[in-house]
NUMI-408634 format. One line per field, with one value per residue (C-alpha): residue in one letter; x, y negated, z negated. Coordinates in nm, 4 decimals. Layout:
# NUMI-408634
residu <- (A; ...)
x <- (X; ...)
y <- (Y; ...)
z <- (Z; ...)
//
This chain:
# NUMI-408634
residu <- (M; R; R; R; R; K; T; K; I; L; A; T; L; G; P; S; S; N; T; A; E; T; I; E; K; L; F; D; A; G; A; D; I; F; R; I; N; M; S; H; T; S; Q; D; A; M; R; D; L; V; S; A; I; R; H; V; E; T; K; F; N; R; P; L; G; I; L; A; D; L; Q; G; P; K; L; R; V; G; A; F; A; N; G; T; V; E; L; E; R; G; Q; S; F; T; L; D; C; D; D; R; P; G; N; D; Q; R; V; C; L; P; H; P; E; I; F; E; A; L; E; N; G; H; T; I; L; L; D; D; G; R; V; R; L; R; V; K; E; S; E; S; D; R; A; V; T; E; V; V; Q; G; R; K; L; S; D; R; K; G; V; S; L; P; D; T; T; L; R; S; G; A; L; T; P; K; D; R; S; D; L; D; A; A; L; A; A; E; V; D; W; V; A; L; S; F; I; Q; R; P; D; D; V; A; E; A; R; K; I; V; Q; G; R; A; G; V; M; S; K; I; E; K; P; Q; A; L; Q; R; L; S; E; I; I; D; I; S; D; G; I; M; V; A; R; G; D; L; G; V; E; M; P; L; E; S; V; P; G; V; Q; K; Q; I; T; R; L; G; R; R; A; G; K; P; V; V; V; A; T; Q; M; L; E; S; M; I; T; A; P; V; P; T; R; A; E; V; S; D; V; A; T; A; V; F; E; G; A; D; A; V; M; L; S; A; E; S; A; A; G; E; Y; P; V; E; A; V; E; T; M; S; R; I; A; E; A; V; E; Q; D; R; V; F; T; S; I; L; Q; A; Q; R; P; E; P; E; T; T; G; A; D; T; I; T; S; A; A; R; Q; I; A; E; A; L; G; L; A; A; I; V; S; Y; T; S; S; G; S; T; G; I; R; A; S; R; E; R; P; G; V; P; I; I; A; L; S; P; V; R; R; T; A; R; R; L; S; V; I; W; G; L; H; C; V; V; T; E; D; A; R; D; I; D; E; M; V; N; R; A; C; A; I; A; Y; N; E; G; F; A; T; P; G; Q; R; V; I; I; T; A; G; V; P; F; G; T; P; G; A; T; N; L; L; R; V; A; F; I; G; P; D; G; K; S; G; I)
x <- (-7.3744; -7.6882; -7.8602; -8.2285; -8.2652; -8.1686; -8.0861; -7.7210; -7.5675; -7.2642; -7.0899; -6.8318; -6.5389; -6.3848; -6.2671; -6.5773; -6.5162; -6.1474; -6.0421; -6.0688; -6.2963; -6.5465; -6.5387; -6.6227; -6.9186; -7.0366; -7.0283; -7.2123; -7.4694; -7.5257; -7.2697; -7.1994; -6.9535; -6.7245; -6.6500; -6.3252; -6.3559; -6.0246; -6.1397; -6.0436; -5.8179; -5.4455; -5.3089; -5.1350; -5.4617; -5.6485; -5.4169; -5.4547; -5.8356; -5.8231; -5.6035; -5.8469; -6.1445; -5.9653; -5.9005; -6.2711; -6.3416; -6.1002; -6.2449; -6.6117; -6.5196; -6.7530; -6.6431; -6.6530; -6.6500; -6.4301; -6.5228; -6.2529; -6.4234; -6.2043; -6.2218; -6.2687; -6.2065; -6.2529; -6.3369; -6.2902; -6.2638; -5.9511; -5.9121; -6.0419; -5.8496; -6.0740; -6.1623; -6.5281; -6.7393; -7.1038; -7.2465; -7.5785; -7.8427; -7.8160; -7.4543; -7.1785; -6.9066; -6.6055; -6.4235; -6.0692; -5.7273; -5.5610; -5.4197; -5.4458; -5.6798; -6.0353; -6.2863; -6.6725; -6.6053; -6.3928; -6.2118; -5.9688; -6.1049; -5.7854; -5.9386; -5.8638; -6.0620; -6.3848; -6.3324; -6.2736; -6.6183; -6.8377; -7.0926; -7.3056; -7.6193; -7.4655; -7.5210; -7.2372; -7.3002; -7.0825; -7.0773; -7.3186; -7.5590; -7.5960; -7.4655; -7.5965; -7.4261; -7.5354; -7.2655; -7.2948; -6.9534; -6.7097; -6.3549; -6.0492; -5.9319; -6.2335; -6.6107; -6.8232; -7.1444; -7.4446; -7.5399; -7.8928; -7.8753; -7.6380; -7.5063; -7.1810; -6.9036; -6.5750; -6.2497; -6.2069; -6.5743; -6.6739; -6.7871; -7.0546; -7.1495; -7.4931; -7.4888; -7.1228; -6.9444; -6.5772; -6.3495; -6.1072; -6.1613; -6.2924; -5.9576; -5.7217; -5.3596; -5.4528; -5.7229; -5.4769; -5.2356; -5.5178; -5.6483; -5.3131; -5.2802; -5.6280; -5.5952; -5.2443; -5.4409; -5.6840; -6.0031; -6.3184; -6.4943; -6.3566; -6.6179; -6.5790; -6.6842; -6.8281; -6.8348; -7.0233; -6.9831; -6.9049; -6.5536; -6.4756; -6.5660; -6.3791; -6.0592; -6.0826; -6.1602; -5.8370; -5.6457; -5.8596; -5.8371; -6.0941; -5.9045; -6.1973; -6.5508; -6.6082; -6.8885; -7.0098; -7.1436; -7.4385; -7.4105; -7.4072; -7.6993; -7.4599; -7.4327; -7.8218; -7.8098; -7.6037; -7.7242; -7.7824; -7.4360; -7.2744; -7.4748; -7.3659; -6.9948; -7.0084; -7.0192; -7.2309; -7.4110; -7.4330; -7.7136; -7.5149; -7.8114; -7.6177; -7.4410; -7.7384; -7.9437; -7.6964; -7.7020; -8.0546; -8.3926; -8.4378; -8.7802; -8.6393; -8.4074; -8.6590; -8.7750; -8.4187; -8.3378; -8.6215; -8.5167; -8.1538; -8.2611; -8.4889; -8.2437; -7.9597; -8.1992; -8.2985; -7.9187; -7.8365; -7.5969; -7.5931; -7.7471; -7.6437; -7.8630; -7.6488; -7.6205; -7.8075; -8.0087; -7.9919; -7.8388; -7.9717; -7.7980; -7.4751; -7.5657; -7.8788; -7.9301; -8.2602; -8.3443; -8.6303; -8.9510; -8.8760; -8.5379; -8.6868; -8.9303; -8.6319; -8.4410; -8.7594; -8.8281; -8.4910; -8.5579; -8.9106; -8.7593; -8.5294; -8.1929; -7.9138; -7.7662; -7.8219; -7.5255; -7.4266; -7.1829; -7.0998; -7.3426; -7.1021; -6.7740; -6.7897; -7.1057; -7.1537; -7.3604; -7.2047; -7.3103; -7.6576; -7.6980; -7.6048; -7.8558; -8.1277; -8.0753; -8.0790; -8.4153; -8.5774; -8.4712; -8.5868; -8.9206; -8.9694; -8.8863; -9.1503; -9.4247; -9.6608; -9.6339; -9.2641; -9.3037; -9.5692; -9.3570; -9.0482; -9.2699; -9.4135; -9.0752; -8.9051; -8.7292; -8.7673; -8.4778; -8.2356; -8.2489; -7.9615; -7.9396; -7.7952; -8.0616; -8.3426; -8.2084; -8.1750; -8.5375; -8.6655; -8.4763; -8.6594; -8.9922; -8.9386; -8.8237; -9.1227; -9.3763; -9.2406; -9.1717; -8.7979; -8.5768; -8.3096; -8.1566; -7.7882; -7.5765; -7.2262; -7.0501; -6.6776; -6.6895; -6.9977; -7.2172; -7.4456; -7.4942; -7.5842; -7.8347; -7.9969; -8.0180; -8.1726; -8.4711; -8.5306; -8.6649; -8.8756; -8.6574; -8.2783; -7.9867; -7.6604; -7.3800; -7.0948; -6.7587; -6.4196; -6.2785; -6.2582; -6.2392; -6.5654; -6.7347; -6.6092; -6.7301; -7.0820; -7.1196; -7.2976; -7.5432; -7.9068; -7.9959; -7.6709; -7.5322; -7.1757; -6.9655; -6.6271; -6.5899; -6.3895; -6.5401; -6.7109; -6.5500; -6.8773; -7.2443; -7.2724; -7.0111; -7.1872; -7.5244; -7.3756; -7.1829; -7.4759; -7.7071; -7.4368; -7.3778; -7.7435; -7.7843; -7.4811; -7.5510; -7.9146; -8.1054; -8.2479; -8.3387; -8.3536; -8.6538; -8.6436; -8.5398; -8.3037; -8.2532; -7.8957; -7.7697; -7.4318; -7.2167; -7.0759; -6.7969; -6.7146; -6.4933; -6.6021; -6.7047; -7.0439; -7.1616; -7.4741; -7.6382; -7.7506; -8.0499; -8.1044; -8.3513; -8.2247; -8.3517; -8.1595; -8.0900; -8.0658; -7.6899; -7.7314; -7.6274; -7.8355; -8.1059; -8.1032)
y <- (-1.4092; -1.2130; -1.0916; -1.1278; -0.8029; -0.4324; -0.3414; -0.4097; -0.5639; -0.4278; -0.6957; -0.6074; -0.8336; -0.9384; -1.2369; -1.4432; -1.3599; -1.2620; -1.5577; -1.5843; -1.8989; -1.7241; -1.3987; -1.6134; -1.7623; -1.4252; -1.3160; -1.6368; -1.5603; -1.2095; -0.9629; -0.6997; -0.4795; -0.5431; -0.3089; -0.3077; -0.1410; 0.0350; 0.0793; -0.2970; -0.3666; -0.3009; -0.1671; -0.4940; -0.6842; -0.4447; -0.5248; -0.8950; -0.8487; -0.6312; -0.9072; -1.1797; -0.9749; -0.9187; -1.2954; -1.3605; -1.0797; -1.2546; -1.5925; -1.4910; -1.2225; -0.9695; -0.6394; -0.6115; -0.2936; -0.2409; 0.0233; 0.1285; 0.2848; 0.5221; 0.5155; 0.8907; 1.0714; 0.8473; 1.0585; 0.8833; 0.9725; 0.8506; 0.5812; 0.5757; 0.4959; 0.1940; 0.1067; 0.2101; 0.4777; 0.5127; 0.8400; 0.9496; 1.1709; 1.5343; 1.5170; 1.7331; 1.5709; 1.7476; 1.6712; 1.8141; 1.7920; 1.6399; 1.2910; 1.1653; 0.8714; 0.9727; 0.9274; 0.9826; 1.3652; 1.3966; 1.2280; 1.3345; 1.4125; 1.4272; 1.6266; 1.9898; 2.0694; 1.9624; 2.2311; 2.4866; 2.4168; 2.3289; 2.5818; 2.6121; 2.3937; 2.1479; 1.7707; 1.5235; 1.1591; 0.8878; 0.5075; 0.5163; 0.7563; 0.5528; 0.8381; 1.1782; 1.5058; 1.8704; 2.1348; 2.4026; 2.5757; 2.5572; 2.6679; 2.6242; 2.3074; 2.1795; 2.1560; 2.1264; 1.9198; 1.7902; 1.4245; 1.3991; 1.0332; 0.8220; 0.4664; 0.2845; 0.4308; 0.2510; 0.3338; 0.4975; 0.5007; 0.6831; 1.0520; 1.1800; 1.5562; 1.6027; 1.9748; 2.0626; 2.1271; 2.0652; 2.3111; 2.0434; 1.8298; 1.4737; 1.3217; 1.2217; 1.1263; 0.7634; 0.8300; 1.0170; 0.7167; 0.4630; 0.6686; 0.6898; 0.3006; 0.2430; 0.4565; 0.2790; -0.0522; 0.0870; 0.0532; 0.1906; 0.3910; 0.5498; 0.6279; 0.9305; 0.8818; 1.1453; 1.4314; 1.7453; 1.9853; 1.9978; 2.1150; 1.7720; 1.6145; 1.8673; 1.7853; 1.4261; 1.4955; 1.6987; 1.4009; 1.1414; 1.3453; 1.1268; 0.7984; 0.6614; 0.7631; 0.9560; 0.8365; 1.0536; 0.8714; 1.0659; 0.9825; 1.3167; 1.5607; 1.8452; 1.6850; 1.6931; 2.0601; 2.0935; 1.7721; 1.9141; 2.0712; 1.7370; 1.5343; 1.7882; 1.7490; 1.3704; 1.0868; 0.8748; 0.8750; 0.6223; 0.6454; 0.5313; 0.4731; 0.3335; 0.6648; 0.8645; 0.6821; 0.7705; 1.1484; 1.2021; 1.0579; 0.6987; 0.7757; 1.0375; 0.8080; 0.6344; 0.9714; 1.0958; 0.7662; 0.8442; 1.2042; 1.1157; 0.8443; 1.0684; 1.3571; 1.1236; 0.9821; 1.3427; 1.4252; 1.1002; 1.0103; 0.6340; 0.5812; 0.2957; 0.2121; 0.0510; -0.0594; -0.3446; -0.4464; -0.8178; -0.7811; -1.1026; -1.3086; -1.2465; -1.5403; -1.6880; -1.8406; -1.6479; -1.2933; -1.1403; -1.0319; -0.6825; -0.7008; -0.8361; -0.5313; -0.2980; -0.4230; -0.4235; -0.0694; 0.0453; -0.1460; -0.0050; 0.3448; 0.2841; 0.2729; 0.1813; -0.0678; -0.2249; -0.3174; -0.5884; -0.4938; -0.7342; -0.9921; -1.0785; -0.9583; -1.1279; -1.3289; -1.6942; -1.6958; -1.4511; -1.6341; -1.7013; -1.3287; -1.2310; -1.4929; -1.3669; -1.0138; -1.1011; -1.2962; -0.9993; -0.7597; -0.9957; -1.0400; -0.6647; -0.5867; -0.8362; -0.6604; -0.4335; -0.1674; -0.1511; -0.0171; 0.2368; 0.3861; 0.4251; 0.5876; 0.8181; 0.9357; 0.9606; 1.2911; 1.5046; 1.4844; 1.7773; 2.0194; 1.8565; 1.6535; 1.3559; 1.3564; 1.4048; 1.1142; 0.8797; 0.9601; 0.9039; 0.5570; 0.4523; 0.5615; 0.3924; 0.0788; 0.0528; 0.1520; -0.0973; -0.3719; -0.3903; -0.6485; -0.4099; -0.0632; -0.0817; 0.2178; 0.2870; 0.4664; 0.5610; 0.7954; 0.6195; 0.9217; 0.7652; 0.4480; 0.6560; 0.8655; 0.5407; 0.4130; 0.7308; 0.6749; 0.3503; 0.1790; -0.1362; -0.3068; -0.4211; -0.1919; -0.3198; -0.0634; -0.1276; 0.0407; 0.0222; 0.1299; -0.1466; 0.0944; 0.2626; -0.0723; -0.1523; 0.1755; 0.1226; -0.1991; -0.0123; 0.1671; 0.0392; -0.1806; -0.1763; -0.4923; -0.3959; -0.5486; -0.4364; -0.4219; -0.2179; 0.1086; 0.0929; 0.2278; 0.3201; 0.2928; -0.0479; -0.2067; -0.0228; -0.1764; -0.5268; -0.5396; -0.4141; -0.6865; -0.9557; -0.8794; -0.8482; -1.1987; -1.3528; -1.2111; -1.3663; -1.0415; -1.0898; -1.3636; -1.3616; -1.1521; -0.9178; -0.5663; -0.3481; 0.0294; 0.1601; 0.4882; 0.6215; 0.9314; 1.0297; 1.0785; 0.7430; 0.7651; 1.1138; 1.0932; 1.2318; 1.3073; 1.0950; 1.2005; 0.8948; 0.6622; 0.3473; 0.0605; -0.2749; -0.6300; -0.9225; -1.1539; -1.5279; -1.5336; -1.2718; -0.9782; -0.7031; -0.8252; -0.4841)
z <- (-2.2627; -2.2897; -1.9757; -1.9533; -1.7659; -1.8072; -1.4531; -1.3775; -1.0751; -0.8984; -0.6756; -0.4218; -0.3922; -0.0560; 0.1542; 0.0218; -0.3435; -0.4053; -0.6205; -1.0108; -0.9685; -0.7502; -0.9652; -1.2687; -1.0704; -0.9757; -1.3388; -1.4440; -1.1789; -1.3123; -1.1997; -1.4478; -1.2748; -0.9556; -0.6781; -0.4986; -0.1631; -0.0848; 0.2766; 0.3199; 0.0273; -0.0051; -0.3370; -0.4034; -0.3489; -0.5675; -0.8636; -0.8083; -0.8179; -1.1341; -1.2887; -1.1967; -1.3303; -1.6754; -1.6927; -1.6597; -1.9129; -2.1652; -2.1067; -2.1721; -2.4220; -2.2432; -2.1220; -1.7401; -1.5364; -1.2319; -0.9636; -0.7154; -0.4091; -0.2294; 0.1703; 0.2020; 0.5338; 0.8370; 1.1498; 1.4836; 1.8550; 2.0415; 2.3039; 2.6551; 2.9755; 3.0485; 2.6973; 2.7331; 2.9113; 2.9830; 2.8721; 3.0131; 2.8751; 2.9719; 3.0960; 2.9672; 2.7509; 2.5853; 2.2696; 2.2401; 2.0896; 2.4041; 2.3095; 2.6628; 2.7119; 2.7631; 3.0401; 3.0917; 3.0850; 2.7697; 2.4849; 2.2195; 1.8710; 1.6526; 1.3718; 1.4184; 1.0955; 1.2894; 1.5524; 1.2828; 1.1290; 1.4443; 1.5526; 1.8679; 1.8195; 1.5702; 1.6218; 1.6510; 1.6066; 1.7429; 1.6772; 1.3688; 1.5474; 1.8653; 2.0660; 1.9923; 2.1200; 2.0830; 2.0731; 2.3501; 2.3207; 2.0326; 2.0315; 1.7953; 1.9968; 2.1791; 2.1821; 2.5052; 2.4229; 2.5892; 2.5487; 2.3841; 2.3324; 2.5498; 2.5829; 2.6155; 2.3964; 2.3257; 2.1636; 1.8176; 1.7179; 1.4008; 1.4057; 1.1761; 1.1383; 0.9804; 1.0263; 0.9557; 0.6444; 0.6664; 0.4869; 0.3931; 0.0800; 0.0585; -0.0695; 0.1956; 0.1287; 0.1443; -0.1123; -0.3472; -0.3314; -0.3877; -0.6768; -0.8509; -0.8039; -0.9295; -1.2391; -1.3086; -1.2934; -1.5435; -1.3377; -1.5107; -1.2306; -0.9194; -0.6315; -0.3990; -0.0414; 0.1908; -0.0648; 0.0446; -0.2339; -0.6095; -0.5289; -0.3770; -0.7130; -0.9057; -0.7101; -0.8026; -1.1678; -1.1952; -1.0989; -1.3011; -1.6283; -1.7927; -1.7373; -1.5361; -1.4694; -1.1585; -0.9366; -0.6406; -0.3414; -0.1924; 0.1827; 0.3602; 0.4084; 0.2861; -0.0618; -0.0830; -0.0526; -0.3755; -0.5496; -0.8970; -0.9120; -0.7876; -1.0538; -1.3201; -1.2433; -1.1845; -1.4346; -1.2122; -0.8699; -0.5927; -0.3322; -0.0352; 0.1949; 0.4918; 0.5925; 0.4690; 0.7232; 1.0062; 0.9411; 0.8460; 0.9738; 0.8400; 0.7206; 0.4695; 0.3007; 0.0645; -0.0651; -0.1037; -0.2992; -0.5435; -0.5781; -0.6604; -0.9004; -1.0952; -1.1062; -1.2450; -1.4998; -1.6114; -1.6363; -1.8208; -1.5409; -1.4172; -1.0734; -0.8403; -0.5381; -0.2562; 0.0920; 0.2837; -0.0188; 0.0777; 0.3992; 0.5602; 0.2944; 0.4591; 0.6817; 0.5033; 0.1788; 0.1086; 0.1688; 0.3799; 0.1937; 0.2820; 0.1222; -0.2024; -0.2089; -0.1461; -0.4439; -0.6519; -0.5630; -0.7054; -1.0263; -1.0627; -1.0243; -1.3082; -1.1259; -1.3610; -1.1124; -0.7676; -0.5481; -0.3136; -0.0482; 0.2394; 0.0876; -0.1914; -0.0220; 0.3192; 0.3135; 0.3307; -0.0009; -0.2498; -0.5578; -0.4338; -0.3551; -0.7105; -0.8380; -0.6184; -0.7090; -1.0756; -1.0462; -0.8681; -1.1396; -1.4090; -1.2415; -1.1997; -1.5512; -1.6926; -1.4804; -1.6782; -1.4138; -1.4681; -1.8389; -1.7369; -1.4452; -1.6871; -1.9463; -1.6975; -1.5859; -1.9217; -1.9481; -2.2448; -2.4868; -2.4860; -2.7865; -2.9644; -3.2861; -3.1118; -2.8323; -3.0855; -3.3165; -3.0015; -2.8918; -3.2485; -3.2510; -2.9333; -3.0644; -3.4105; -3.2470; -3.0149; -3.2792; -3.5370; -3.2856; -3.3895; -3.2405; -3.1005; -3.1138; -3.2231; -3.1039; -3.2387; -2.9554; -2.9338; -2.6183; -2.4743; -2.4932; -2.7659; -2.5556; -2.2524; -2.4505; -2.5723; -2.2136; -2.0831; -2.3083; -2.1202; -2.4390; -2.4292; -2.6747; -2.6155; -2.6616; -2.8190; -2.7798; -3.0215; -2.9406; -3.0872; -2.7441; -2.4867; -2.2014; -2.3148; -2.3336; -1.9792; -1.8461; -2.0083; -1.8258; -1.5424; -1.7664; -1.7706; -2.0637; -2.2549; -2.3887; -2.4860; -2.7629; -2.8585; -3.2421; -3.4985; -3.6156; -3.9527; -4.2658; -4.4533; -4.4046; -4.5669; -4.3299; -4.0394; -4.1249; -4.2015; -3.8839; -3.6688; -3.8155; -3.7738; -3.4176; -3.3303; -3.4881; -3.3328; -2.9831; -2.9834; -3.0060; -3.3592; -3.6028; -3.9787; -4.1035; -3.8040; -3.8080; -3.6058; -3.5880; -3.5995; -3.4702; -3.5503; -3.6175; -3.9564; -4.0285; -3.8403; -3.5525; -3.4349; -3.0770; -2.9740; -3.3257; -3.3486; -3.6756; -3.8518; -3.8117; -4.0301; -4.0188; -4.1490; -4.2001; -4.0674; -4.3684; -4.3731; -4.2943; -4.0066; -4.2250; -4.3608; -4.5939; -4.7706)
//
């Protein structure tokens, strides 16, 4: 099943889409990789979803990626004696470690690590930023604040700390347990929530040990301060705009999205743009015009993937949401402006043989009007390099490793096929031509360009470039 677009679609699974039948419909509609949100999914349910996705994968003989999104630390206030309180602007309000029910003067904040890191002048946001507090006095077990923006506050609302870097890591005991279960189920990506520094990513990498790609969700201002370091240590990046919009000014988020996307492209790391992309389709069969523009902006910017959250997980129109997102991406990619933007933002190849060959393959393919670039890739690095070039011709990534092909499903422009590694150059050329023909990318008489590494089976050793004709039987004509 060949996609008519290069931008990938990441669809979240949930109550509206947790059956094999619906997952198949989502795939047919355009989903390339599926997200399992561990904030709302038990480990048993996660394993059932993985099994259902693999069933669809087998049926269509197309590698599908699975991303397990870890919950991360959930910071919440305690309960109130009457269930709710009304906080007025200018009043004093205390957060402390006392577990007694709160009132309009104080409430329990059962997170001692917060008090250890708070400083006078720091901002504390409650209930997704609807209540804003400023710290006036901070001690080891309490903080006296002034209400800057008040309203009704109810039990166990979330806490956000835009100015405060917690000393504790981003992985909670629940996350560690969920991570172990996800790796045992052989998911392809794990997403880390609420990271603040590179050390948070390094902690997860030690556990993962290469068994899955590590995707860092950028959703806290602290992460932006060390963004380049986080990108360097991550395998992928997600622009989690929902929480970013809580902890920083909303008007700053679009610029941050562009910054992250461009840095990710320059580093050759996949970037996923997420949150509220087609939010109205949770309850409506069509999106708003503004939402269409939002998705289009991410595609124009060259993001590897765009993500559906509640739209596909809990909405009334999950399949329609995927179809709509796919149509938007296809339309953008056919726009002449799209190509010019990608060309203007194309990063220079790194000074390695593999990068130089991959860049040359793109230039040759575009100059000669070739049908496709065919990249043999064992570890996935060759396919990612080819995608980084954002060529105007299709990229077919051939891998003998199914897990590699699954992981590459989130990478821009890659059509992944699992196939045996070649034994010699003739077999390499014939197989590449046959697959390009059978997958509908080339017809007899057209040419493809092939990149590979010799000796075959050596990961990351791209050192060979070959142009080949498609013969009458789909094999090489030369």
